[in-house]
C-alpha positions in Angstrom: 0.0 0.0 0.0 1.6 3.2 -1.1 0.8 6.5 0.7 0.7 9.5 -1.4 2.1 12.8 0.0 -0.1 15.7 -0.7 0.8 19.4 -0.7 -2.6 20.4 -1.9 -4.7 22.6 0.4 -7.9 20.9 -1.0 -6.7 17.5 0.3 -6.1 18.9 3.7 -9.5 20.5 3.8 -11.0 17.0 3.1 -9.3 15.6 6.2 -6.5 13.8 4.5 -3.4 14.2 6.6 0.1 12.9 6.2 1.8 11.0 8.9 5.1 12.6 9.8 6.4 10.0 12.1 5.4 6.7 13.7 3.3 7.4 16.8 4.7 4.4 18.6 8.4 5.3 18.1 8.9 7.4 21.2 12.2 9.3 21.4 13.1 11.2 24.5 13.2 15.0 23.9 15.4 17.5 25.7 12.7 18.4 28.1 11.6 14.8 28.9 14.8 14.2 30.9 14.7 14.9 34.6 16.8 17.9 35.9 19.7 17.2 38.2 19.6 17.8 42.0 16.4 16.0 42.9 14.6 17.2 39.7 14.6 20.9 40.6 17.7 21.8 38.7 21.1 23.2 39.8 19.8 26.8 40.0 16.9 26.2 42.3 18.8 23.7 44.4 21.6 26.3 44.8 19.0 29.0 45.6 17.4 26.9 48.4 20.7 25.6 49.8 22.1 29.2 49.7 20.0 30.1 52.7 22.2 27.7 54.7 25.4 28.0 52.7 25.5 31.4 50.9 28.5 30.4 48.8 26.1 28.3 46.7 24.5 31.5 45.4 27.9 32.7 44.1 28.5 29.3 42.5 25.1 29.5 40.7 25.9 33.1 39.7 29.1 31.9 38.0 27.1 29.3 36.2 24.6 31.9 35.1 27.1 34.3 33.7 29.0 31.4 32.2 25.8 30.6 30.1 25.3 27.2 31.7 21.6 27.5 31.0 22.2 27.1 27.2 22.6 23.4 27.9 19.1 23.3 29.4 17.0 26.5 29.3 14.9 25.2 32.2 17.9 26.1 34.5 17.8 29.8 33.6 15.2 30.9 36.2 16.8 29.2 39.1 20.3 30.4 38.2 18.9 34.0 37.8 17.2 33.8 41.2 20.5 32.6 42.8 22.4 35.5 41.1 19.9 38.0 42.5 20.1 36.4 46.0 23.9 36.7 45.7 23.7 40.4 44.9 21.3 41.0 47.8 23.6 39.1 50.1 26.6 41.0 49.0 24.9 44.4 49.6 23.7 43.3 53.0 27.2 42.1 54.0 28.8 45.3 52.6 26.4 47.5 54.6 26.8 45.4 57.7 30.6 45.7 57.5 30.4 49.4 56.8 28.3 50.0 59.9 30.4 47.9 62.1 33.8 49.3 61.0 32.8 52.9 60.7 
């Protein structure tokens, strides 16, 4: 049985569609894989762990500015949140040191 490929708009209007791939041949896509660090990603894991160990925020900031999120765009939000947390932490430490020293 030969299947004819149609590029005609009229055939599409009649309900004739062309099968692009086999429905049973499942290939894992990029977003089907689970993120590292318990499934929440390195960025969000660093953000949460940063409240206990603030150097994790700086580690995630380095990853963010090093474009680590290009490997998996789902990491971008967590890495950005960690970078913002690192900035706020730096400002708080700077103001605290300035008040104590001067």
